[in-house]
C-alpha positions as CSV (number, residue, x, y, z in Angstrom):
1,M,0.0,0.0,0.0
2,F,2.8,2.4,0.8
3,K,4.5,1.6,-2.5
4,R,1.3,2.3,-4.3
5,M,1.0,5.7,-2.6
6,L,4.6,6.6,-3.4
7,N,4.0,5.6,-7.0
8,S,0.9,7.8,-7.2
9,V,2.9,10.7,-5.7
10,W,5.6,10.1,-8.3
11,R,3.2,10.0,-11.2
12,H,1.4,13.2,-10.1
13,N,4.6,15.1,-9.4
14,P,4.7,18.3,-11.6
15,I,8.4,17.8,-12.4
16,T,7.8,14.2,-13.5
17,R,4.9,15.3,-15.6
18,I,7.1,17.9,-17.4
19,V,10.0,15.5,-17.9
20,Y,7.9,12.6,-19.3
21,A,5.5,14.8,-21.3
22,K,5.2,14.3,-25.0
23,A,6.6,17.7,-25.9
24,E,9.8,19.1,-27.4
25,K,12.8,19.2,-25.2
26,E,13.0,23.0,-25.6
27,I,9.4,23.4,-24.2
28,K,10.4,21.1,-21.3
29,L,13.5,23.2,-20.5
30,I,11.3,26.4,-20.5
31,A,8.7,24.7,-18.2
32,L,11.4,23.4,-15.8
33,S,12.9,26.9,-15.7
34,L,9.6,28.4,-14.7
35,V,9.2,25.7,-12.0
36,L,12.7,26.6,-10.7
37,V,11.7,30.3,-10.4
38,L,8.6,29.3,-8.4
39,V,10.5,26.9,-6.1
40,C,13.3,29.5,-5.4
41,A,10.8,32.4,-4.8
42,L,8.5,30.4,-2.6
43,P,10.5,30.7,0.7
44,L,11.0,34.4,0.2
45,M,7.3,34.9,-0.6
46,L,6.2,32.9,2.4
47,N,8.6,34.8,4.7
48,N,7.3,38.2,3.4
49,L,3.7,37.1,3.6
50,F,3.7,35.8,7.1
51,Q,6.6,37.9,8.6
52,L,8.3,34.8,9.9
53,V,11.7,36.4,10.4
54,E,12.3,40.1,10.5
55,P,14.5,41.3,8.8
56,T,14.5,39.0,5.8
57,P,17.5,36.6,5.9
58,K,20.1,37.2,3.3
59,F,20.1,33.5,2.4
60,L,16.5,33.7,1.1
61,V,17.4,36.7,-1.0
62,Y,20.5,34.9,-2.4
63,L,18.5,31.8,-3.0
64,F,15.9,33.7,-5.0
65,A,18.5,35.7,-6.9
66,G,20.5,32.6,-7.8
67,G,17.4,30.6,-8.8
68,A,16.0,33.4,-10.9
69,L,19.4,33.8,-12.7
70,L,19.6,30.1,-13.5
71,A,16.0,30.0,-14.6
72,H,16.4,33.0,-16.9
73,V,19.5,31.3,-18.4
74,G,17.5,28.1,-18.9
75,F,14.6,30.0,-20.4
76,L,16.9,31.9,-22.9
77,V,18.6,28.6,-23.9
78,G,15.3,26.9,-24.4
79,L,13.9,29.8,-26.4
80,S,17.0,30.1,-28.5
81,A,17.1,26.4,-29.2
82,M,13.5,26.5,-30.2
83,I,14.0,29.4,-32.6
84,C,17.1,27.8,-34.1
85,K,15.3,24.5,-34.5
86,N,12.1,26.0,-36.1
87,Y,13.6,28.7,-38.3
88,F,17.2,27.7,-39.2
89,R,16.9,23.9,-39.9
């Protein structure tokens, strides 16, 4: 029963759905980049929403900045690859 529950969680995981979707790899890269931004921004948003720690820890700001930077790079790489694939091949 526990194995079935874990299997269900694995199948309904958003990351798993993106990776195993029947889409182009460029679209998957863009979608994973958007998920990365959400995951990196979530702790900072929750801290600001509920005022958990005052002042805001630098770690949360750096986590958001690094995640946003990586996600934007992934988005640009995915978009550039999609443009090259569709218009120059």
